[in-house]
N, C-alpha and C positions, 0 to 999 in steps of 0.2 A: 445493461443487464436488468435494471429496473423496468424498462419498457418490454424486454422479453418476458418478465414475468407477468406483466399486464397482458400481454398479447396472448399467452398461453391461457391465462385464465378466462379470456373471452371464449374458449371453446366449452365452457361450462353452460353458456347461454345458447338458445336458438340463433340461427342465422337467417335474417330477412331480407329478401331482395325484391325489387320491383322492376318490371320491364314493360315497354310499350313499343310495339311494332307496326307502323303503317307499312302498307305495301301497295303497289299497282302491278295487276296480274293480267296474263292471257292463258286461258284454260284451253288446251287443245281439244278439238271436238272429239277425238278418239277417247278422251279421258272423262267422258261426261259422268262417269260414276264417282268421281272424286270432287263433284261440285258440291259448293256449300248449302245449295237448294233455297227454299224460300226463307227470306229474312223477316225479322219482325216488324220492320218498316214496310213490308209490302214488295221489296224487290226481290226478283228471283234470279239467283245465280245459276244457271244450268245452261249447258249446251243443248242445241235443238237441230232437227232435221229439217231441211229446205223443204217446204211443202209444195213447190212447183219445180217442174224441170228435173234436171238430173238429181238423183237421190244423193246427198252428202251431209255430213254432220258438221254444223257451222261452229267455230270457237267462240268464247265469250270473253269480252274484256270487262274487268271489275276492279274496285279499290276495296281493300279488306284492312281492318284494324283490330289488332289483339293487344289486350292489357292484362296483365297478371301479377299478382303477389306470390312469391315463393318463400316458404318456411321450412327451414332444415334443422333437425336436431339429432344429435348423437348421445344417447344417455350412456353416462360413465359408469356403467354396470360392474365391471371389474378394476376400475380405478386407474386405467392408464393415463388419462389425463390428470387426474389428481396427484399421481407420484411424479409426473413430468413437471408440473408446477412446483412440487416439493423440491425437486432437484435443482430447478432454475432459481428457487428462492435461496436454496442453500448456496448457491454459486454466488449469488447476490451478497449474502451475509460474508461469504469468504472475501469478496472483493472489498467489502466495508472494512473488514478486520485488516486487510493488506493495507488498506489506506491508513488506518489506526497505527500499524506497524511502521509505515513510511514516516508518520509524524514524528513518532517516538525516536526512530533512528535518525531523523534530522534534528531534533532537539539535542540528542545525544551529541551528535557531531559538532552542533554549536558549542555545547558545554566543553567537549574535548578541546576544540579549538581556542575557546576563551582561556581555558586553564594553560593551555600550551603558551599562548601569548604572555599571560600574566607571570609564568614561570621565566620565560625567555628574557622579559623585561628585567626582572629581578637578576636573574643570572649576568645579563649584561652590564647592569649597574656594578655588581660585585667583581666581575672581571675586568672592568674599566679601573676600579679602585685597586685591584692587584697590578694593573699596568703601571698606574701612576707610582704606587709604592715602589715597583721594580725600577722604573726609570729614575726616581729619586735615589735608589740605591746604587744605579750605575753611575750616575753623576758622582756621588760621594767616591766610588771606587775608582773612577777615571782621575780625580783629583788627588787620592791616595797614591795612584800609580805614579803621577809626576813627581810627588814627594818621596817616592821609593819605599813607600810602606805595603805595597802590594805588587805581586808579579803581573806579567802579561796574561798568563793562563787565568789568573783570578777575574781579570776584567772580561776576558774571552767568555768565562763560565757565566757571568752575569749577563753579557750582551746575549748569550744564547737563550737564557732565562727569560730575557725581556723579549726576544723575538718570539719564543713559544707562547708567552702570554698574549702578544699581539696576534698571533696565528690562531689561538684559541677563540679570540673574539670574533673573527671573520665568520665562521659558520653559525655562531649564534645570530649575527646580524641577518645573515642570509635566512635562516629558519624563521626569524620574526617577520621578514617580508613575506615569505611564503605563507606564513600562518595568517598574515593580514589579508592575502590573496584568497585564501581558503575562507576566511570568514566573509569576504565582500561576496565570493561565489555562493555561499550558504544563504547570504541575505538576498540572492537574486540580483546582484550587481555585477557589472563587469569590472576588470582589474583597476580601471581608471576611476571607477566610482567608489570613492571611500565611504565607510560607515562612520558615524561619529563616535561610537562606543570605543573606548580604550580600556582595557583590562588590567589590573595591578592586583599582585598576589595580597597586598596588605588588605584589600577591600573585599576578599573572599574569606568565608567562614565555613566550617563544617557544620552540618545540621547537629543540634542537640541531641535528636533522637533519630534513629534509624527507622524505616517503615516497618511495621510488624505484619507478618503474614504467614499463615499456616501452609504447610506443603500442599495440602488438598486444594487450597484456595489459587494456586499458582495457575492451574488449568482455566480458571475464570479471570485471571488478569493479564495473561500474556496473549496478545492478539495473534501471534503465530501460531499458538495452540489452538486458538478458537477458529483460526482459518483452517487449520487442519482438521478440526473437528467438523466444519461445514463441509469440506471436501469429501470426508468419510460419509456424512450424511447424504450428499449429492450421490455418491457412487451406490450407497444403499437403495435410494430411490430409483435409480436407473435399473437396477435389478428388478424391481417391482414394474417397471415399464416393458422390460423384455419379456418377463411372465406374462402380463397382459396382453402383449402382441400375439401371443400363441392362443388365446382365448377367442371365442366368437364376438364380433363387432355387431352392435345394433345401430340402426339409422331409422329415422322417421322423416317423410318428406310430405308436405301438404302445399298444394297448387290452388289458387282461387283467382278468377278473373273473369273477362267478357270478351266477346269478339262479335263484330258486326261489319256490314258493308260501310257505316256511318259511325263517327265516334260517339254521337249522342244516344246510339241504341246499343252500345256495348253492354251496359249493366241493366238494361230493361228486360222484359220478359222475352225469353227464347235466346238471349245473347250471353248469360252467365254460365259458367262451367267451374267444377272444382275436381280435384284428384287428391287422394291420400294414400300414401305408399309407406309400407314398412318393410325393412330389408334386414335380413340376418345373413352375416357372411363369415366364413371361417376357412382358414387355410388347411387343406387336407394333405398337400404334398408340397414341399418346397427345397427339396434336396438337403434338408438339414440346416437351412439358413437361420431360421428363427431359434433353434436349439444352440446353434453355435453362438448365436448373439447373445443368449442368456449365460452361457457359459463364459463368454468374454466379460460379461457385465459383472459376474461373480468374481473372476480373477481380478478385475479392476476394483473391486471390493476389498478383495484381500490385500491388494498392494496399498490402497488408501489407508487401510487398518495398520499396516506395517509402518507407513509414512507417518501416521499419526503418533504412533507408539515411540518412534524415533524422534520425533520433534518434542514430545514430552521428556524424554530421556535427555536429550540435549539441553533443554530448558532448566531441568534440575541440576545438570552438570554446571552450567552457566552460573547458577546461583551459587552452589557449592564453591566453584573456582574463585567467585569474586569474594565470598566471605572468608576463604582462606587468604586471598589478596589482601583484604582489609586487615586481617590480623597481623599478617606479615608487614604490612605497612606502618601498622601502629609500633610493632616492635622496631622498625627501622627509624621511625620518625623519633621515637623515644631516644635510641643510641645517637642519632644525628643531633638531636637537642643537647644532649649531655655533652657531645664533643663540641659543639658550638659555644656553649656556656664555659666550658673548661679553657678552651682557647681565647675566648673573650677576657677571662680572668687573668689567663696568662699574658696576654697583651697589655692589659693594664698595669699588671705587676712590673712588666719588662719596662713600661713607659715611666712608672715611679722609679725604678732602679736607674733609669736614665737620667732622670731629673737629680737623683742624689749622686749621680757621678759613678755608679757601680757597672755599668755596661755601655756600650757605645750606641750611637744613633742608629747604626745598621741593624742591632739586634733588635730595636723596636719595630723596624721596617719589616724585618723577617717574621716577627710575631704578629704583627698586623695582616702580612700577607697570608700566613696560615689561619688566621681568624676568617679573612675573607674567602679563603678556600673551603673552610668548614660551613660558611653561609651558603655557598653554592650547593654543597650536599644537602644542607638542610632544606633549601628551596626545592631541589629534586625530590626529597622525601615527602614535603608537604604536597607536592604536585601529585606524586603517587597517591597520596590518601585522597586528595580531592577526585582524581580520576577514578579510582577504583569505587569511591562511593557513589559517583555519578553513574558508574557501571552497574552498580547494585540495583539503583532505581530502574534502569533499563532492563536488567535480568528479571526483575520482578514484575515487569510489564509497564513500567511507566507510572505516572501520576493517577492511578485508578481510583484513589481515594477522592479525587476531585472531579470525577466524572458525574454528571446528572443521575445516570442510573447505577450508582455504585451499589446501592441497597439490593437490587434484584440481579443486576448483570444478565438480563435476560437478552439484550441486544444492544448494539451499538448504534442505533439509528438516531437517538436523540444528541449523542455526542458528535455524530459526523453529519447532523443536519445542515450545518453550514461550514464551508471550507475555511472561511475567515475566523471561525470561532476560536477564542484563546484556549490554549491547552497547556496544562501543566508539563514540564518535562520530566 
C-alpha cells in the first residue's frame, strides 16, 4: 500500500519520455509529395521523373532518424489526484493500525495462555493433594472395614470419591498440555518445539495501579477505532475523486526533437522540431455513469460513518464490561480468600484436636481436603482477576503509554517502523 501511495503521488509531476527511431525506407514515386525534401547535409530525399525514355516517377530509397523528448503534464486543477492520494494514504494508515491491533491481540493471547497455564499448574497441585488425602482416607477405611468398624457402603462411598478426584485430574492435565501447545503456536513453534518459559501463579502479580484514561482518549488509543477512522477518511476522499471526475480535465504535452537522414544532423540547422499542445476535455454525456459513481461513493461514506460509530460504541462497551468484570472479580477474590483462610484455620484446629485425641485422623483428612478444594476456588478467582486485568489493557488499546508518539498520537509510523521492535502488551 505504501508503494501505491508513492505511485499515485507521481502524477503530481510531469511525465518525461525519450524516443529514437531509425528506419530504412522506400518512398513510392506516386507519393512524391510526402518526401522529406532537401536535408541540411545537402542530401535530397525526393522522387523524380525519368528524364529519358518513357515517362514514369522513380521511387527513392533513404535512411531516416527521428529522436525526440516528450513532456506531459496534467495540472490537478480540481484535486482529483490530491484526493486519490489522500484516500490511498488513509488506506495505508488503516493497514498500519490493523497491524498494531494484531500485535495487541497476539500479546493478549499470550498473556491469556500464560495465565491459563499458571492456573492449571496450581490446580493440578491442589487436586493431586486431594487425591493423596482421599487415598489415605480410603486405606484407613479399608482397615476399619476389616476390623468391623465400618460397613461396605462406607468403603464404596470413599472409593467413589477417590475415583471422582482422580477423574477430575485428567481434564486438568489435558488442558495443560493443550495450553502448552497454544503457547508454542503463539511463539511460532511447532507442537514438538517447546518454549523454555514455564508459568507459575505464585510468580504473577497484579499491577499496583491500573492505567488511567479519559473516555475521550479511547478513540486515540484503540487501533481498531483508528483503523475505522482512516476507513472513513478514505471513503470521504473517494467522494472528492468522483466529484472531480465530473469536471473538465486539463493536460499539456510538449515535444522537442530532431530528424535527419543521418544521426549527426538531427539537431543541426534544419533538423530540429518542437510541438506544444494544450487540451481541455469534459464529458458531456455518459448515460449517468459519473453521477451514479458519485452517489455510490457517498453511500459508501455513509456506511463507513456507521461502521466507525459502531466500532466506537463496541469499544466503550468492552471497557465498561471489563471494568464491571474486574469489580466482580474483586468481590469473588475477597470471598474466596476468606473461605480459604477459614478452612485453613479449621484444618489446623482439627489437626490439633487430633493430636489431643478429640477427633479421628479421618477428620483431619477431610478438613485438609476441604481446604485444598478452597485453594482451587481461590486459584480460579485469582486467574479471573489476572485475566480481566489483562483484558482491560487490551480494551484500552494496549500499552499506548510506551509508544514513542504517545504525546501526539498523530500516526503509528514510528511505532510500526520495525516489525521486530519490542512492544508492551
